[in-house]
N, C-alpha and C positions, 0 to 999 in steps of 0.2 A: 472070957473074951471081953475086952473093954468096949466102951461106947465108940471110941475112935476106930477100933478094929471093925466093928459092925458098920460104921459109917463108910470106911474105906472099901468094904466088900459089898456094899449095897449095889444093886443093879436095877435097871428100869424094868418094871413089869408091864404087861399089856394094859393099855388104857383105850379100848376101842370106842369109837363114836357109834351110836346106834344108827343103823341104816334102814330100819324098818319103815319109817315114814316116807323116805325117798323111794324105796322099792315098791311100797304100796301105791305111791303116785304113779310110778312107771307102769305098774300092772293095770291101774285104772285107765290109763290113757293109750295103751298100746293097741295096735300100731299107730305111730304118730304120722299125721298127714301134714301137708304143707299149710303154711299160714299166709293166706292171701285175702286182702280186704277185710281183715278182722274175722275171717271165717277159716275153719279147718277144711281143706280141700284135698280130695284124693289126687294122687299124681296122675298125669295123663298116661304115663307108661303102665300104671298099675303095679309097679315094682317097688320093693322095699329093701332096705339094707340093714344088716345087723349092726348094732352098737355094742361094743365089747368092753368089758371091764379089764383093763390091762393088768390089774393085780392078780387076776386068776384065770384070765382067758375065757371067761364065761360070757354068754350073750346077756346083755341087760334088757334090751328091747329092740324093736325094729322101727326104722324111720323111713319116710317116703324118699324115693329117688326121683328127683325132678329132672325134666329135660327142657328143651328150648320152647316147647309149647307152654309149659308152666311159667317160664320166664316171660313169655309174651303176656300171659294173663296177669302176672304180678306187676309188670311195667305198666300195663293198661290201668290197673287199679291205682298204682302210685301216681300216674299222670292225672287221672281224674281227681284224686285227692289233692294234688298240688294246686289245682285251680282255686281251692278255698284255703288250704293250709298256708300257701305262700303269701296270702293276703291277711291272714289272721293276725290281730295285734300281738305284739311281743309279750305283753302281760298275760294274754291267754295262753300262748305257747309256754310261758314260764310256769304257769299253773300246772300244765300237763307234765312237764318235766319234773316239777316238784312232786307231783303225784306218783310218778314212776319211781323216784328216789325213795319215797316213803314206802311204797309197796315192796321195793327191793329189801329195805330194812326189815319189813314185817316177815318176809320169807327168807331171811338171811341164812338161817341154819339149814333149811331145805336146799337152798342154792349151794351152800358150802359142801354139803354131803354129796349132792349130785355131781359137783365139779370133781370131787375126789374120786368118786366111783368111775366117772366117765374118762377123766384125764390121767389118773394115777398119781397126782400130786398129793402131798401131805395135807391132811385136814387142818393142821395148824396154819398152813399157808393160805388155803382157801378161806378159812374162817376169819383169820386175823389180818390178812393182807388183801386178797383179791376182792372179796365181796364188799368190805368197807370202801375200797377204792372205786368200785362200781357205783355205789350210792353217791360217793363224793363227786364223780363225774356228772351225774345227772343234777345234783344240787348246784354244782358250779356252773353248768351250762344253762340251768334255769335262770341264773343271774344274767348271763349274756343274752338270752332271749329277751329278758326285761330291758336290757340296755342297748339293744341292737340299733334302734332308731337314732339314739343320740350319739353312740360311740362308733357306729359304722355308717355314718350318713352317706347317702349316694350309692350304697350297696344294696343288693337284693339277692334272694336265693337263686340257685342254679336251676333247680327242677328235680328230676328223679336222679337219685344217686345209687350206683351199684357198689356194694361193699363186700369184700371177700376177706375173711379173717382166718387166722391160723389156729392150730390146736393147742398151743402151749399155754395161752391165757384165754380160754374160750369166752367167758362172760366179760372179762375185763376188756378184751379187744372189741367186743360188741359195743360196750359202753364208750370206749374211746372214739368209735366211729359214729354210732347212732346219735349220741347226745349232741355233739356240735352240729351235725347235719340237720336234725329236726329243730334245734334251737334257732338256727338261721332261716328256717322256713322251708327246707327241702323235704321231700319224701324219699323213702328208702326201700330198696330191695337188697336184703342181706343174705349172703351165703355163708353158713357156718362151715367149719372144717369137717371133712368126711368122718374123722375119728371121734369128734367131740361136739355133737349137736345138741345135747340134752339140756344144758342150761339156757341155750338160745330158745328152745321150745318152751321151757318154763317162763322165760321172759315174754314170749308171745302171749302166754296166758295172762301175765301181768299187764300187758298192753290192753287186753280185753277188760280186765278188772279196773284199769285206770280210766276207761272211757275215751281213750284216744280215738279220734275220728278214723273210720275205716279207710284203709289204703295208705295211711301215713307210714306205717311200718309193715313190711312184708318179709317173711323169712322162708327161704327155700333150702331144704336139705338135699344132699346128693353128691354126686361125683364132680370133681373140678372140671373134668373134660366135658361134662354136659352143661352144668349150671354156670360155672365160672366163665367158660369161653363164650356162652350165649350172652351173658351179661356184658362182657367186654365188647362184643361186636354189635350189641343191640342199638339201633339208631335212636331209640327213645331215652337212652341213658346219657345224662349230661356230664357225669363225672364218675370215675372209677377210683375207689380207695382200696388199696391192696396192702396186706401185710403177709409176707412169706419169703420164699427163697429168691435170691438174686436172679437165678436162671428164669424163673417164671415171671418175675418183674420185668426182665428184659423182653420177654415175649409179649407181655402186655403193652410195653412201650411201643413196640413195633406194630402191634395190632391197632393201636389207637392213633398212631401217627397220622396227622393230616385230617383227622375226623372232627376236630374241634372239641373233643371231650377233655375236660380237665382231669388231671391225673396226679395222685399222690402215692408214693411207694415207700414203704418201710420194709427194708430187705434184710439181708444177712449181716453178720458181724463177726469179727475176730478180735474182741476188745482187749487192749493191753491193761494190765494191772501192775503199775510201776511202783516199786518200793525203794526209797532212798535209805541210806545208812543211818539217818537220824530218826527214822520212824519208830513208833512204839510197836515192837514186833508181836506182842500178844494181841494188840488190836488188829494188826495186819492179818494174823491167822484167822481171827473171826471174820474179818472182811473177805478173806479168800473163800471161806465156807459159804458166805452169802453170795459171793460173786459167781462161783462156778458150780456149787452143789445145791443151791436154791433151785427148786423146780427141776431137779435131776439134771441141771445144766442145760435144760431145754429152754433157753432164754436167748433171744437174738443179741442182747447186749451183754451176755455173760462174760465175765473177766477170764477168758479162757487162756490168755497168754500172761504168765507171771514173769515180769521183768524185774530182776533183783540186782541191786548194786553188789558187785563182786565180793566186797569185804564182809558182807553180812549173809551171804547166800547159804553157807553151811548152817549157821545158827537158825535162820528162818526155816530152812527145809527140815531140820531135825524137829523143830516145834510143830511143823505142819504134819509130819508123819505121825507124831503122837496123837495129834487131833484127828487125823483121818482114821486111825485105829479105833477111835471111840465114836465115830459116826455110826448111826443106826439106820439100816435099810430094811424096809418091810411094809406091812399092810398100810396103805395110805390113810385108812380110817383110825389107825393107832396114833393117839396124840403124843406118844413118846418117841416116834421115829423122826429121823431127819430127812431121809431120802425115800421117795416112793418109787412107783413103777414107771418105766419107759412107756410112752404112749401106745406103741404097737410093736408087733413082732418085726415088721419091716424096718422101723426105726432102730430097733435093737440090733438087727443084723447089720445096718449101716454103721452103727457105732463100733461093733465088733470088727468090721472090715477095716475101718480107719485105724483102730488101735493096733491091729495086726500089721498094717502098713507102717505104722510108726516103729514097731519093733524091727521090721524088715529093713528100715532105713537107718538103723543103728542107735536109736534112742533107747534109754534105759527106763523101764516101766516099773512102777511100784503100786501095789494094791494092798488093802488090809488083809490080815490073816484069816478073817472069818468069811464064811460063804454066804451068798445071797439066797433068798428064798427060791425054791425051784419051781413053784407055781407062779405063773404070770411072767411078765417081762421086766426083769430087774438087771441092773448093772452096777458094779461097785464103784465107789469113788476112785479115780485113777490119776496118778501123777507121772508125767514124763520128765526126765532130766536128760542132760547131754543132747539137747535138741538143737539142730541147725536151723537158723532163721529161714532158710529156703526149703526146709523139709515140708512134706505134705501136711503133717499134723500141726505145723506152725502157720500154715497158710489157708487151710481149708476149714470151714466151719463144721465141727463134728456134731454139734447140737446134742451133747450128752455130758455126763459128769466126768469129763476128761480135761485135765489141766496140763499145759506144757510150760516148763520153766526154762528161762534163759537168763544170762547175766549180762551186766554192762558195767563200765567203769566210770564214765562221766555223764553229766546231764545231757550233753549233746548226743552222746551215743544212745542214751535212753530214748530220746525223741526220735532218733533215726530208726531204732528198732520198733518203736511204737507205730511209726508211720509206714513200716515196711510190710504193707498188706494192701490189698485192693479195696478193703472195707474202710468205713469211717463212721461207725455208729456211736460208740461210747468209749470211755476210758476212765481209769481210776488212778489217782496220784496220791501216794502216801509219804508224807514228810512232816516233821514237826517244825520245819522252817517255812513259814508262810510265804516269805519272799520267794523261796525256791519253787514252792508249789504253784504260786500265781504266775511265776515266770514260765514254768513248763506248760501249764494248762492251755494257754492260747496257741502254743506251738504244735499241739497234737491235733491232727486232722480228724475230728470227731464232733458229732452233734451235741453230745452231753459229756461233760468231764466232771467227775466227782472227786472232791478233795477229802482225803481221810474218811471216805465212806464209799458205798457202792450200791447200785440198784435202788436208788431212791427215785420215786415217781410221785407226781401230784398233778391233778387236773389243771392247776394254775400255771404249770411250767411246760413249755413245748418240748416234744420229743421227736427226734428224727435224725437222719444220717447225712453224711457226706459221701461222695464218690459212689462206689458200688453198693453202698448201704441204702441208696435211694435218695429221694428228695421229698420236700413237703414236711409239714410239722403237724403233730397231733397234741392237743392240749394248749392251754394258755390262749391269749388273744391271737397269737400268730396262727394257731390252729383253725381259727374261725375263717380266715381268708381263703382256706381251702374249699369252703362251701358257699362262697358268695362271689358275685361279679359286679362290676360297675353298672349302674342303671343304664348308662348310655350304650354299653355293650348289648344289653338285652333289647334295647330299642332298635339297634341295628338288625338284630336277629328276628325280632317280632315287632311289627308295627302297631301293636295294640296300645302302646303308650303306658302300660302298667309300670308304676314306680313303687319302691318299697314303702313309701308313706301311705299307700292306698289311694293315691289321687291319679286321676287320668291326666293325660298330657295337657288337656285344656284347663286344668286346675280344679275341675269339679271333684268333689269328694265322693269316692266310691265306697268308703266304709268309715264309720265313726267309732272312736274308742268308747265313748259313752254309750252309744247305741249297742255296741257289742256286749258291753258289760251289763247293761240294764235290760237286755232282752228278756222278756218273760214277766216283767213287772206289769201288773194290771193297769190299764189306762185309767180306770176309775180312781186310782190313787192320786193321779195328777191333780194338783190344785188343793189337795187336803192341807189345811193350814194349821190344824190343831187336832190332837187326839180326841176321840169321842168322850163325851162327859158320861161318867158313871155315877150311880146313886150311892154306892158304898163309900164311906170315908177312906181317903188314901192313907196307906201306912206311912208313918213319918220316915223320911229318908234324908237325914242330914249327912252330907258327905264330909268326911274328916280329911285331915292332911295325910300325906303318904310319905313316911320317913323311915329309912332303914328297913324297907320291905314290910312295914306294918302301917295300918291306919292309926293315926294319932290325933287326939283332941288338941285343939290349939291352946297354946299357953295362955292366951288372953281370956279364954273361957267364953268368948263371943263368937257369934255366927253372923254371916252376911246373907241376906235374902237375895235370891236370883229371880228376876222378873222376865216375863215374855214381852214381845213388842207391844202388846196391849196393856201392859202394866200389871198383869196378874202374877202373883207369886207362884213360882213353879218349883222352888226348892231352896235349900240353904247349904252354904259351905262354911268351913271354918275361916275365921278371920285371923290369919297368921301375923306374927310379929317378929321382932329381932331375935328373940330366943328360939323360936321355931326354925328360923333360918340358920342359926348357929348349930342347932341339932342336925339339920339337914346337911350342912357342909361337913360336919364331923362324920356323918354316916357315909357321905360320898367319898371322903378320904379313906375310910376303913374298907371301902369296896375297890380300892385301887388295883387289886389283883385282876380286875376285869380287863385291864389293858395288856396284861401279860399272858392271858389265855390265847388260844389259837383263834385266828380269824375265822376258821371254819365253824368253831363253836359259836362265835358271836353271830355269824350268818344264820346258823340253825335257829337260834333264839329269835331273831328278827322274823324269820319265816314262820316260826311257831306263833309269834304275836299276830302276824297277818292271818294265820289259820284261825286263831281264837277270835279275832275281830270279825272275820267273815261269818262265823257261826252266829254272831249277835248283830249282824249288819242291820237288820230291820229295827232292832231296839235302838241302836245308835242313830239311825236315820230319824226315828221318831223323836229322839231327844233333840236333834238339831232342829227339827220342825218346831218343837216347843220353844226353843231359845231364840230362833230367828224369824219364825213365821213364814219361811220359804216352803215351797211345795215339797211333797214327799219325794218326787222324782229328783228334784234338785238335791235334796238331802241325801238320797241314796247315791247320787253321783259323787257327792263329797266323801261318803264312806268308801265307795269303791276306789276312788282315787287315793284315799288314805291307805287302803290295802295294797294298791299298786305301788305306792311310795315305800311301804315297808319292804315289798319285794325288791324295789330298786336298790335300797340301801343294804339289804341282805346280799344282793348281787355285788354291790360295790365293796363290801367288807373285805373280800379277799382279792380285789382287783385294783384298788387304789394304792398302787405300789410306787416304790421309788424308782430312781434311774441310776445309771452308771455314767459318770462324766469322764472325759478323757482330757485332762489338762496337759499342758506341754511339759510333762515329766514322765519318767518311766513308772507308771502306776495308774491307778484309777481312783475315782472318788465315788463312794457309794452314798447316794442321796436317799435317805430313809425318812419317810413321813412317820411321825410319832404322835400319839395322843397328847393333848395339851395338859390334861389333868382334870380338875374340877371346873365345870363351866356352869355359870348362871345363865338362865334363859328366861326372858320375858316374852310371852307369846302375844300375837296380834288378836284383835277382837273379831275380825272377820274370819269366817270359816273356823268355828271353834274346835272341831276335831282335826281337820286337815292342817290348819296352821300349827297346832300342837304336835301332831305326828311328823310334819315336815321338818321341824326343828329338833325334836327328840331323836328321831331315827338316825340322821347322819352323825350326830354327836356321839351316840353310844356305839354306832357301827365302827367308828374309828378308835374305840377303846376308852373314851372319856366317861366320867361319871358326872351326873348333872343335878342341879337344883332348878326346878321349873316353876315359874309363876304363870298359871294359865290365864286365858282371857278374863279380864275383870268382869265383863258384863255377861259372858256366856261360859262359865267355868265347868259346867256339869259334864260336858263331853270328856274333859280331861279327868275329872274325878271318877267318871264311869270306867275309865281305862285301868283303874287299879286292878280289877279282877283279871283283865287281859294280861297285865304284867305278872300278877301272882301265879297265874296258871300257865305261864310260858317259860318257866324255869329261869326267869331273870333274877340274877343274884341280888340279895338285899342291899340297898344303898346305891345301886347303879342309877336308878331314877328316883328322885325325891320330889314331891309335889307340895308346894305351899300356896294356898289360895289367899286372896286378900287384895288390898289396894296395890295395883301394879307398880305405880311410880315410886311409892314409898318403899316397897319391898325391893325394887330394883336398885334404889339408892343404897340400901344396906348391902346388897350383894356386890355392887360396884366398889364399895369401900372396903369390903372384907379382904384381909390380907391372905387368907387361905383359899380364895377363889382365883383361879388362874386365867379365866377369860369370862367376858360378859357379852351376851347377845341380847339386844333390845329391839323389839318391834312395836313401837308405840308412837308417841307424839314427837314433834321436832324438839320441843323443850325438854322432854324426857330424855331424848337422845343426847342432848348437850350435857345434861346433868350426869348421865352415865359416863360420858367421856371425861368430864372433869373429875369425877370421883375415882376413876380408874387410875389416875396418876399416882395414887398412894403406893401401890406395889407394881405399877407399870404393867397392869394386866392388859391382855389383848381385848379389844372391843370390836363388836360388829353391830352397828345400829342402822336404822332405816331413815333417820332424819325426818320422820313423819310421812314418808312416801309409802303408799300401800303397794302390795304385790297381788298379782292374780295367782293365788295359790293353786288353782286348778291347772294352770299352765305349766307344762313340764320344764319350760325354759326358765320361768321365773321362780317356780316352786320347788325345784330339785336340781341336782347335778353337782358338778365338781366345785362350783362356787361354795356350796355348803360343806363339802369334804375338805376343801382347803382351809375353810374357817375353823374346822374341827381338828386340824393337825398343824404340827410345826415340823420343819425339815431339819434333820441332822445330817451333816455331811461327814462321812468317815473317809479319810485319806489313807490309801493303801499303796505306798510305793513298793515296787518289787524289782527283782533282778539281782543277779549275783555281782 
């Protein structure tokens, strides 16, 4: 037998994921109680429900069955918590969401296994798709919590939000709903699905670990008829967010009508998967696998209707049948399987009923030759052909691994077939003709349309439906508006005068950002002007330059002494020159891959920088005291604001996006902000740490690499930041620091032909010289003309002005239409 023969006959062996840690966790905690006010509380009814593993039908554990009395208790806890949480500064909320994201990542494998055990979906899906997206949502919305005051001015949280989630993506749906709700300052009472509560209960434990204030998140397990209905009708609930069937959503709409409750509904779907004759059919086949057999077809936006142009239908279907024969159904914990178990026996019976109905109505059914496992609730991938557009299986959401195929002849007929349903959640269009694809996409009545792809989701992009697929959006900035209201609306409802800025109606401050962040600092530190004198000689600490991710001695061989306000020497830094700047610019160019990485990755590194700075906040505060003579409390305020600023630009990294313009032609213009390239930055003298961070952070957040000249008189805060950068996974060369005489070094950078932009915050004369020198290669400049800024002020010290300076807009014109 040849090697090729062996290769052709190879088959997948079992590759099971170990379930022991998850089973041990379940055993340790059972039976599970309700999570109210950060405590585990027995249900008022004293009753518990079995949670079953759909892959084998065996009971995993028992969970509490809540009733209306438990809902009353949870709403009371959430209401009490809202009094403080709704007024908590956005930066503080951002830190809590960041902590939740980190804890989710730390427990990612346990969560992935629990999800596979409880839901029946493949471990590959839970491990590689669901759990990373869960963390992503909390990271992303930590950013919006940070930016709420500036980006949603005049808005404030609603209050207590009731959230009801389905069983198909248990933890991901939790993240979709909880993250934006608490980011905007609301508190939550969440009901997991009856069949899949376990990852929500593990999340409740994570809430405790993260130190989130009691009552902000409450989780009630139980039957929908008990918990869901009580939530919908409770007068203390200000909003209901529901994902589930259209019939239940319709009932909720009726129950809340006239109550003043805000409502968002993400309901059923019967999404079209449209394939034109110029599409890459091999790619289409894999797209179909992802569209309908991902998560056993238990996806509200599953591409369950395959609409194929008539002249390629036979070729595509023959390829599809071959691929279906090779799909693997089995143990969800086996990493080699494609399709896991159906969530429950009830759902399996419903799928079987609708498949039988399709056969009765004359459609032709095809299933693979192999048999599904007999233990548990499994159903094979199924394809229907010869389907009438008006048939039951073409109109009703089956919510299983069942695909119905129909043909069309013209693009107009494809659109008509696609829209021939009461739903409007999602669609997928496949064509190598981008003109055709972009012409068809706007004509389909669906909230999401994927071109040559399917089932793509991200926290930055809103998701939701048209028509009977519901209304409202989850994700992106548009998803935030579901959890806020205008301040004037709140004042009509409540005469207290509370506004989202934390000020009473008379203008008096009811909370202070600095006070909140500096709570706990001993009063005795106030007024401390210099560190205590010690008798031991200090260890020499000469700060070097920072180039290409390494500390480097200056080419000149000289150092500059740094003095405190009293004229005492407190340190030395390298005296950089033209050659050091040349090396720094070369290093910055070599790190150009920073701009092509994901915005999510850049955001993570900025968050990590904030985390590492916070660990050393007292050290940095004392360094500021040394250099400026200010009080320790003032210095700590500067450090805390610098940490907050890193959070702000981590938040903006994946949110400072482009736009779509509609000029008077058949087409669109995509306005895309791009990194400028290498930016030279000369920092101000005031606020030695904050001024440095306030300029570095937006530049690198947008993908630029930089060469920074710190404050000339107080450079030690910048040189102390080397270790923060080194321990935060910042790639070498993204940030390069050259100390020395600011104006002389700025002149060199401004004249340098390989520097793409120059920022200068110094004297009026220095600003003029930078602008003159920039004419050599017409680089962009941003100078202050000698005017100082209040770097502590969020209006002057951060925001879109800095992001615009760090980007340039590329307009891509895309005409379309046949």
